[in-house]
C-alpha positions as CSV (number, residue, x, y, z in Angstrom):
1,M,0.0,0.0,0.0
2,I,1.2,3.4,-0.8
3,K,0.0,6.9,0.3
4,L,-1.0,9.4,-2.3
5,T,-2.6,12.8,-2.7
6,K,-5.5,12.8,-5.1
7,F,-6.9,15.8,-7.0
8,N,-10.7,15.9,-6.7
9,S,-12.9,17.3,-9.4
10,D,-13.9,20.3,-7.2
11,G,-10.1,21.3,-6.8
12,K,-9.6,19.9,-3.2
13,K,-6.8,17.6,-2.4
14,G,-7.2,14.5,-0.3
15,E,-4.8,11.8,1.0
16,F,-5.6,8.1,0.3
17,I,-4.0,4.8,0.4
18,L,-3.7,2.8,-2.9
19,N,-2.9,-0.9,-3.3
20,A,0.2,-0.7,-5.4
21,E,-0.6,-4.2,-6.9
22,I,-3.5,-2.9,-9.0
23,I,-1.5,-0.2,-10.8
24,E,-1.5,-0.9,-14.6
25,T,0.1,2.2,-15.9
26,M,1.4,5.6,-15.0
27,E,1.9,8.7,-17.1
28,E,2.6,12.5,-16.7
29,T,0.3,14.7,-18.8
30,P,1.6,17.0,-17.0
31,D,-0.4,15.7,-14.0
32,T,0.4,12.1,-13.0
33,V,-2.3,9.9,-14.2
34,I,-2.7,6.3,-12.7
35,T,-4.6,3.7,-14.7
36,L,-5.7,0.8,-12.4
37,T,-6.3,-2.8,-13.6
38,N,-10.1,-2.1,-13.5
39,G,-9.7,0.7,-16.0
40,K,-10.4,3.5,-13.5
41,K,-8.0,6.4,-13.7
42,L,-6.7,8.6,-10.8
43,I,-5.1,12.0,-11.0
44,V,-2.5,12.4,-8.2
45,Q,-0.3,15.3,-7.0
46,E,2.9,13.2,-6.8
47,R,5.3,13.2,-9.7
48,M,5.6,9.9,-11.6
49,E,9.2,9.6,-10.5
50,D,8.3,9.8,-6.9
51,L,5.4,7.4,-7.4
52,V,7.6,4.7,-9.0
53,R,10.0,5.2,-6.0
54,K,7.1,4.6,-3.6
55,V,6.0,1.4,-5.4
56,M,9.6,0.1,-5.4
57,V,9.8,0.7,-1.6
58,Y,6.5,-1.1,-1.2
59,K,7.7,-4.1,-3.3
60,R,11.0,-4.4,-1.5
61,A,9.2,-4.4,1.9
62,L,7.0,-7.4,0.7
63,Y,10.1,-9.5,0.1
64,K,12.2,-8.6,3.0
């Protein structure tokens, strides 16, 4: 699980926890857009580079 900051449609920000196992793709357009395995898209505040780092830390913790 990773902690992210979501941009809501009304311009407010909110933290949430995402299961990193259900991330299918990530792209910067310039906002970071995460596509989940179910097709849902999330726009988050974190840069793609930071998001990749968080996922790597999560995966390493699983296999320690």
